[in-house]
N, C-alpha and C positions, 0 to 999 in steps of 0.2 A: 146872103140868107147864113143863118146859123145853123147847122147840123144838130138833131136833138135826137138825142139814143133812148132810149125805155129800155129797162124789163132786166138793167146790169143787177138791182139788189135782188131780185131772183133766181136769177144767171148762178150767183157767188150763192142765196140758199142753198141750191140744187144739185151744185157742186161741192159743197160742204157735206150736204146728204150721200152725195154719191162717195166722199171720200171717208167715210164714215162705216156704210156699207163695207167698202173696202178692205177697210183698217178693223174689222170685227171680226173676234176673235169667235163666238158664237158663227159666224156663219162661214167664215173659213176651217172653223173643226165639220159645219158639213156639207161642203164641198170633198173635205181628205175623207172622209169616211161616205160619200156615193162612191168616190175614186176608188176607196180599199174596197166596198162589193162587187163592183164589176170583176178586180183584181180578183177575189177568193174564188170569184164565179170559174174563173178561168182557170186559176190555178188546181181547184178542184176536177173541174173536166180532163184536165193534162193531167194529173197525180198516178203514177204505177197504185195498182191496186194487184192485194197479193191474188195469185187463183183460188187458194182456202179456201176465200165466201167468210173471212171473220174480219171484226174489225178494221176498218180500210184506215191510215192517214188521211185521204184525201176529206176523210168525213169528216174531220176534227181539225178542219183552219179554222185557227183563232184571227179576229182582229182588236188589238190594240187599244187603251184608249188613247185620247190624242193629248202626249206630251213635248211642250213646247214646239210648238207645230209640226209636228210629225206624230203620225201613226202607221204603226206595222202589221203585217201579213202576215203568218205564220204557225207555224203546228204547232199543237202542244207539249207543251217540253216531255212528256213522255216517247214522242213522235222523234228524237235526237240526231235517230238515223238518217232520216231524210235525205241530210245536206250530202249522203253521201250517195244515193242515186242522182244527185243534183252537177258533184264535181267529181264522181267516181273515187278512185281508191287505187293504189297500186294493184290490186288482182280484182279491180270491178269497174266494166269503163263504164264511162259518164252517161247519164239519161236524162237530158235537164230536162226539166217543166215548167219551173220559175220564173225565168230568165225570158224564156220562148213567148210563154204564157202574160209577161210585161210587155214583151214585146211586139205581140199582136193586141193587144189593145190599147196599146198609148192614145192611141189618137181619141178613140171610145173614152178614155180615163179623163185624157184633157177636156173633153167635149162636158162628161159630167159637171167635172172641174165648172167650165164656164156656164151648164146648165143653174148650179145652185145661183154665182153670183147674177144672172141673168133675173132670176124669178125674185128677188129680193130687190134688184135695181129696180125691178116692173114694180113693186110694192108703194116705191115713191111718191 
């Protein structure tokens, strides 16, 4: 008795669609943007604020455009001095906030990326 297999063509078509989603630049940029927003919000929450009540670097965190599959979260160029808070100097103790923000939200960031792909795959 011969074995009959059906649905292979449909399965191959579905795999091609999944591959297209996984290789899509637009979708990867959406995933990076979602991840960057989570990191930005956490850095904003943890960044040091001046006691004077003026402008705070924490309120001026930016997310770059996606370039070559990378996205950056950081401060506007005028706030270049924030790196000294993160790393310290010979006369100032480090008060890291950026790396701890990433470490604290790493799981949530990964989940956000996965959620974008899952949402797009469900559209198939």
